[in-house]
GULORO-753890 format. One record per atom (N, C-alpha, C): residue number from 1; residue in one letter; x, z, y; atom name. Coordinates in pm, 1 decimal, decimal comma. Last residue first. Example, Ala and Ser with C-alpha at 12.3 -4.5 7.8 and 13.67 -1.06 7.14 Angstrom:
REM residues 2
n->2&res->S&xx->1285,0&zz->708,0&yy->-225,0&atom->N
n->2&res->S&xx->1367,0&zz->714,0&yy->-106,0&atom->CA
n->2&res->S&xx->1290,0&zz->787,0&yy->3,0&atom->C
n->1&res->A&xx->1319,0&zz->780,0&yy->-569,0&atom->N
n->1&res->A&xx->1230,0&zz->780,0&yy->-450,0&atom->CA
n->1&res->A&xx->1320,0&zz->780,0&yy->-330,0&atom->C
//
This chain:
REM residues 65
n->65&res->S&xx->12247,5&zz->9226,5&yy->12226,2&atom->N
n->65&res->S&xx->12393,1&zz->9208,9&yy->12229,5&atom->CA
n->65&res->S&xx->12438,3&zz->9091,5&yy->12149,3&atom->C
n->64&res->Q&xx->11979,3&zz->9258,4&yy->12174,2&atom->N
n->64&res->Q&xx->12017,7&zz->9173,4&yy->12285,5&atom->CA
n->64&res->Q&xx->12166,4&zz->9144,4&yy->12287,2&atom->C
n->63&res->E&xx->11965,8&zz->9441,5&yy->11963,8&atom->N
n->63&res->E&xx->11918,4&zz->9305,4&yy->11940,9&atom->CA
n->63&res->E&xx->11964,3&zz->9211,1&yy->12050,6&atom->C
n->62&res->Y&xx->12056,3&zz->9677,0&yy->12078,0&atom->N
n->62&res->Y&xx->12133,5&zz->9616,8&yy->11970,0&atom->CA
n->62&res->Y&xx->12092,4&zz->9472,3&yy->11947,9&atom->C
n->61&res->N&xx->11852,8&zz->9726,1&yy->12264,8&atom->N
n->61&res->N&xx->11990,0&zz->9706,1&yy->12310,4&atom->CA
n->61&res->N&xx->12075,0&zz->9640,1&yy->12203,0&atom->C
n->60&res->N&xx->11630,3&zz->9769,0&yy->12101,3&atom->N
n->60&res->N&xx->11634,9&zz->9649,8&yy->12185,1&atom->CA
n->60&res->N&xx->11776,0&zz->9621,8&yy->12233,9&atom->C
n->59&res->N&xx->11686,2&zz->10017,3&yy->11987,6&atom->N
n->59&res->N&xx->11680,1&zz->9899,5&yy->11902,0&atom->CA
n->59&res->N&xx->11690,1&zz->9771,7&yy->11983,6&atom->C
n->58&res->Q&xx->11669,5&zz->10179,1&yy->12218,9&atom->N
n->58&res->Q&xx->11794,2&zz->10169,7&yy->12142,4&atom->CA
n->58&res->Q&xx->11795,2&zz->10045,3&yy->12055,2&atom->C
n->57&res->S&xx->11403,4&zz->10165,8&yy->12308,1&atom->N
n->57&res->S&xx->11508,3&zz->10099,0&yy->12384,8&atom->CA
n->57&res->S&xx->11639,1&zz->10086,7&yy->12307,4&atom->C
n->56&res->D&xx->11169,4&zz->10098,5&yy->12038,0&atom->N
n->56&res->D&xx->11229,6&zz->10180,8&yy->12141,3&atom->CA
n->56&res->D&xx->11348,9&zz->10109,4&yy->12203,3&atom->C
n->55&res->N&xx->10930,1&zz->10040,2&yy->11857,6&atom->N
n->55&res->N&xx->11000,1&zz->9951,1&yy->11948,6&atom->CA
n->55&res->N&xx->11058,0&zz->10034,9&yy->12061,7&atom->C
n->54&res->E&xx->10853,7&zz->10078,0&yy->11513,7&atom->N
n->54&res->E&xx->10877,0&zz->10137,3&yy->11645,0&atom->CA
n->54&res->E&xx->10960,8&zz->10043,4&yy->11729,2&atom->C
n->53&res->F&xx->10845,3&zz->9977,8&yy->11261,6&atom->N
n->53&res->F&xx->10751,9&zz->9922,2&yy->11358,7&atom->CA
n->53&res->F&xx->10771,0&zz->9978,0&yy->11498,8&atom->C
n->52&res->P&xx->11019,3&zz->10117,7&yy->11097,5&atom->N
n->52&res->P&xx->11045,4&zz->9975,2&yy->11121,5&atom->CA
n->52&res->P&xx->10957,2&zz->9914,9&yy->11230,6&atom->C
n->51&res->L&xx->10894,1&zz->10383,6&yy->11104,8&atom->N
n->51&res->L&xx->11020,6&zz->10353,9&yy->11171,7&atom->CA
n->51&res->L&xx->11045,6&zz->10204,5&yy->11192,9&atom->C
n->50&res->N&xx->10675,1&zz->10449,8&yy->10952,3&atom->N
n->50&res->N&xx->10651,7&zz->10378,4&yy->11078,1&atom->CA
n->50&res->N&xx->10780,1&zz->10342,2&yy->11151,5&atom->C
n->49&res->S&xx->10773,3&zz->10596,2&yy->10740,9&atom->N
n->49&res->S&xx->10713,3&zz->10465,7&yy->10711,2&atom->CA
n->49&res->S&xx->10688,3&zz->10384,4&yy->10837,3&atom->C
n->48&res->I&xx->10854,4&zz->10830,1&yy->10869,5&atom->N
n->48&res->I&xx->10955,3&zz->10742,2&yy->10810,5&atom->CA
n->48&res->I&xx->10898,4&zz->10603,4&yy->10784,5&atom->C
n->47&res->E&xx->10602,8&zz->10935,1&yy->10938,7&atom->N
n->47&res->E&xx->10702,8&zz->10907,0&yy->11041,3&atom->CA
n->47&res->E&xx->10807,8&zz->10808,8&yy->10989,7&atom->C
n->46&res->E&xx->10485,2&zz->10968,8&yy->10686,8&atom->N
n->46&res->E&xx->10424,7&zz->10877,7&yy->10784,0&atom->CA
n->46&res->E&xx->10524,5&zz->10839,2&yy->10892,2&atom->C
n->45&res->I&xx->10659,2&zz->11161,2&yy->10580,2&atom->N
n->45&res->I&xx->10646,1&zz->11031,0&yy->10514,3&atom->CA
n->45&res->I&xx->10587,2&zz->10928,9&yy->10610,1&atom->C
n->44&res->S&xx->10612,6&zz->11375,5&yy->10752,8&atom->N
n->44&res->S&xx->10746,1&zz->11316,5&yy->10744,0&atom->CA
n->44&res->S&xx->10740,6&zz->11177,5&yy->10681,5&atom->C
n->43&res->D&xx->10349,1&zz->11432,1&yy->10692,9&atom->N
n->43&res->D&xx->10385,9&zz->11391,6&yy->10828,7&atom->CA
n->43&res->D&xx->10521,2&zz->11322,4&yy->10829,9&atom->C
n->42&res->K&xx->10362,3&zz->11520,4&yy->10429,9&atom->N
n->42&res->K&xx->10300,9&zz->11390,4&yy->10457,5&atom->CA
n->42&res->K&xx->10334,0&zz->11341,4&yy->10597,8&atom->C
n->41&res->P&xx->10669,8&zz->11667,8&yy->10316,6&atom->N
n->41&res->P&xx->10545,6&zz->11675,1&yy->10393,7&atom->CA
n->41&res->P&xx->10492,6&zz->11535,3&yy->10428,7&atom->C
n->40&res->I&xx->10783,8&zz->11658,2&yy->9986,4&atom->N
n->40&res->I&xx->10802,6&zz->11604,9&yy->10121,4&atom->CA
n->40&res->I&xx->10669,7&zz->11613,0&yy->10195,7&atom->C
n->39&res->K&xx->10723,7&zz->11727,0&yy->9727,1&atom->N
n->39&res->K&xx->10738,7&zz->11835,7&yy->9823,3&atom->CA
n->39&res->K&xx->10756,3&zz->11786,3&yy->9966,5&atom->C
n->38&res->F&xx->10726,5&zz->11493,1&yy->9579,7&atom->N
n->38&res->F&xx->10597,7&zz->11558,5&yy->9600,5&atom->CA
n->38&res->F&xx->10605,1&zz->11674,2&yy->9700,4&atom->C
n->37&res->V&xx->11002,1&zz->11439,3&yy->9582,2&atom->N
n->37&res->V&xx->10908,2&zz->11345,7&yy->9644,5&atom->CA
n->37&res->V&xx->10774,4&zz->11413,0&yy->9671,5&atom->C
n->36&res->I&xx->11103,0&zz->11656,9&yy->9435,0&atom->N
n->36&res->I&xx->11142,0&zz->11637,4&yy->9574,8&atom->CA
n->36&res->I&xx->11042,8&zz->11547,0&yy->9646,4&atom->C
n->35&res->I&xx->10986,3&zz->11604,7&yy->9183,4&atom->N
n->35&res->I&xx->10954,7&zz->11728,8&yy->9255,8&atom->CA
n->35&res->I&xx->10987,9&zz->11714,3&yy->9403,8&atom->C
n->34&res->V&xx->11111,8&zz->11361,6&yy->9122,5&atom->N
n->34&res->V&xx->10965,2&zz->11368,0&yy->9132,8&atom->CA
n->34&res->V&xx->10923,7&zz->11492,5&yy->9210,9&atom->C
n->33&res->M&xx->11380,7&zz->11444,2&yy->9110,1&atom->N
n->33&res->M&xx->11338,1&zz->11348,2&yy->9211,8&atom->CA
n->33&res->M&xx->11186,8&zz->11349,3&yy->9229,8&atom->C
n->32&res->T&xx->11366,7&zz->11616,4&yy->8886,5&atom->N
n->32&res->T&xx->11408,6&zz->11667,2&yy->9017,2&atom->CA
n->32&res->T&xx->11363,2&zz->11574,2&yy->9128,8&atom->C
n->31&res->I&xx->11298,4&zz->11434,1&yy->8686,3&atom->N
n->31&res->I&xx->11204,2&zz->11540,6&yy->8720,8&atom->CA
n->31&res->I&xx->11238,4&zz->11599,4&yy->8857,5&atom->C
n->30&res->F&xx->11537,7&zz->11277,9&yy->8688,6&atom->N
n->30&res->F&xx->11406,6&zz->11217,9&yy->8712,6&atom->CA
n->30&res->F&xx->11305,4&zz->11323,0&yy->8756,9&atom->C
n->29&res->I&xx->11738,4&zz->11464,3&yy->8623,0&atom->N
n->29&res->I&xx->11743,4&zz->11393,4&yy->8751,3&atom->CA
n->29&res->I&xx->11606,8&zz->11335,8&yy->8786,1&atom->C
n->28&res->I&xx->11644,6&zz->11539,7&yy->8367,7&atom->N
n->28&res->I&xx->11666,3&zz->11640,2&yy->8472,3&atom->CA
n->28&res->I&xx->11665,9&zz->11574,1&yy->8609,5&atom->C
n->27&res->F&xx->11645,3&zz->11295,4&yy->8230,9&atom->N
n->27&res->F&xx->11518,9&zz->11364,1&yy->8255,7&atom->CA
n->27&res->F&xx->11532,6&zz->11471,5&yy->8363,1&atom->C
n->26&res->F&xx->11925,1&zz->11238,3&yy->8229,7&atom->N
n->26&res->F&xx->11829,4&zz->11146,4&yy->8291,1&atom->CA
n->26&res->F&xx->11699,9&zz->11218,6&yy->8325,3&atom->C
n->25&res->L&xx->12020,8&zz->11456,9&yy->8080,5&atom->N
n->25&res->L&xx->12063,3&zz->11438,3&yy->8218,7&atom->CA
n->25&res->L&xx->11967,6&zz->11345,9&yy->8293,7&atom->C
n->24&res->V&xx->11900,9&zz->11400,6&yy->7832,4&atom->N
n->24&res->V&xx->11868,9&zz->11524,6&yy->7903,1&atom->CA
n->24&res->V&xx->11904,9&zz->11512,6&yy->8051,2&atom->C
n->23&res->L&xx->12026,9&zz->11154,7&yy->7773,4&atom->N
n->23&res->L&xx->11881,3&zz->11163,5&yy->7784,4&atom->CA
n->23&res->L&xx->11839,5&zz->11288,2&yy->7862,0&atom->C
n->22&res->S&xx->12298,3&zz->11231,4&yy->7762,5&atom->N
n->22&res->S&xx->12252,9&zz->11129,8&yy->7857,5&atom->CA
n->22&res->S&xx->12102,8&zz->11137,5&yy->7879,5&atom->C
n->21&res->I&xx->12294,8&zz->11413,7&yy->7549,5&atom->N
n->21&res->I&xx->12334,4&zz->11458,4&yy->7683,6&atom->CA
n->21&res->I&xx->12285,1&zz->11359,9&yy->7789,1&atom->C
n->20&res->I&xx->12225,8&zz->11235,0&yy->7346,5&atom->N
n->20&res->I&xx->12137,9&zz->11347,9&yy->7377,2&atom->CA
n->20&res->I&xx->12167,6&zz->11400,2&yy->7517,6&atom->C
n->19&res->P&xx->12444,8&zz->11060,1&yy->7339,6&atom->N
n->19&res->P&xx->12310,9&zz->11009,5&yy->7375,0&atom->CA
n->19&res->P&xx->12213,5&zz->11121,2&yy->7411,1&atom->C
n->18&res->Y&xx->12651,7&zz->11258,8&yy->7272,0&atom->N
n->18&res->Y&xx->12649,8&zz->11186,7&yy->7399,2&atom->CA
n->18&res->Y&xx->12514,8&zz->11123,3&yy->7432,9&atom->C
n->17&res->I&xx->12641,6&zz->11356,4&yy->7013,2&atom->N
n->17&res->I&xx->12591,9&zz->11442,3&yy->7120,3&atom->CA
n->17&res->I&xx->12577,4&zz->11365,7&yy->7252,2&atom->C
n->16&res->E&xx->12765,8&zz->11185,7&yy->6837,0&atom->N
n->16&res->E&xx->12619,0&zz->11188,3&yy->6836,8&atom->CA
n->16&res->E&xx->12561,3&zz->11275,1&yy->6947,9&atom->C
n->15&res->I&xx->13038,3&zz->11218,3&yy->6835,4&atom->N
n->15&res->I&xx->12982,7&zz->11114,9&yy->6923,2&atom->CA
n->15&res->I&xx->12831,0&zz->11124,6&yy->6934,6&atom->C
n->14&res->G&xx->13178,5&zz->11388,4&yy->6669,2&atom->N
n->14&res->G&xx->13102,9&zz->11446,0&yy->6779,6&atom->CA
n->14&res->G&xx->13038,8&zz->11345,2&yy->6872,5&atom->C
n->13&res->N&xx->13437,7&zz->11162,9&yy->6584,6&atom->N
n->13&res->N&xx->13371,3&zz->11291,5&yy->6559,4&atom->CA
n->13&res->N&xx->13299,9&zz->11341,1&yy->6685,1&atom->C
n->12&res->I&xx->13415,9&zz->10826,7&yy->6519,1&atom->N
n->12&res->I&xx->13447,6&zz->10925,2&yy->6622,9&atom->CA
n->12&res->I&xx->13367,8&zz->11052,8&yy->6596,8&atom->C
n->11&res->G&xx->13326,2&zz->10639,8&yy->6339,6&atom->N
n->11&res->G&xx->13450,1&zz->10710,0&yy->6309,1&atom->CA
n->11&res->G&xx->13487,7&zz->10817,9&yy->6409,5&atom->C
n->10&res->E&xx->13111,3&zz->10516,9&yy->6452,0&atom->N
n->10&res->E&xx->13086,9&zz->10608,6&yy->6340,7&atom->CA
n->10&res->E&xx->13210,4&zz->10690,9&yy->6307,7&atom->C
n->9&res->F&xx->13217,5&zz->10334,8&yy->6633,2&atom->N
n->9&res->F&xx->13169,0&zz->10463,4&yy->6683,0&atom->CA
n->9&res->F&xx->13138,0&zz->10562,7&yy->6571,7&atom->C
n->8&res->Y&xx->13279,7&zz->10115,7&yy->6462,7&atom->N
n->8&res->Y&xx->13384,3&zz->10181,8&yy->6540,0&atom->CA
n->8&res->Y&xx->13340,3&zz->10322,0&yy->6583,1&atom->C
n->7&res->H&xx->13030,0&zz->10040,4&yy->6367,3&atom->N
n->7&res->H&xx->13132,9&zz->10083,1&yy->6272,4&atom->CA
n->7&res->H&xx->13243,3&zz->10161,0&yy->6345,3&atom->C
n->6&res->K&xx->12913,0&zz->9966,1&yy->6609,8&atom->N
n->6&res->K&xx->12853,7&zz->10073,1&yy->6529,0&atom->CA
n->6&res->K&xx->12956,8&zz->10128,8&yy->6431,1&atom->C
n->5&res->A&xx->13077,6&zz->9753,8&yy->6686,8&atom->N
n->5&res->A&xx->13070,4&zz->9874,0&yy->6770,2&atom->CA
n->5&res->A&xx->13015,3&zz->9991,3&yy->6689,9&atom->C
n->4&res->F&xx->13025,3&zz->9573,2&yy->6476,0&atom->N
n->4&res->F&xx->13161,2&zz->9617,7&yy->6503,1&atom->CA
n->4&res->F&xx->13159,3&zz->9748,2&yy->6583,3&atom->C
n->3&res->R&xx->12752,9&zz->9534,6&yy->6506,3&atom->N
n->3&res->R&xx->12803,9&zz->9594,2&yy->6381,6&atom->CA
n->3&res->R&xx->12944,8&zz->9648,3&yy->6400,9&atom->C
n->2&res->I&xx->12743,6&zz->9407,1&yy->6750,4&atom->N
n->2&res->I&xx->12688,5&zz->9542,1&yy->6739,7&atom->CA
n->2&res->I&xx->12738,3&zz->9610,7&yy->6612,9&atom->C
n->1&res->M&xx->12863,6&zz->9162,2&yy->6679,7&atom->N
n->1&res->M&xx->12923,9&zz->9245,7&yy->6781,3&atom->CA
n->1&res->M&xx->12873,5&zz->9389,9&yy->6770,5&atom->C
//
């Protein structure tokens, strides 16, 4: 199966650029996400991490219905 695909893709002009574009795009997105994660204030992270443990009236109304 791979031999068939390899033979098929060898006939397409300019196909060798697509893996390079994919790799560059992946690294751009990955580095961007790492930067965003490190820029989030610690207070915000603590607040978000405690959300499942909060017991406010809005959550209770949904559970009782």
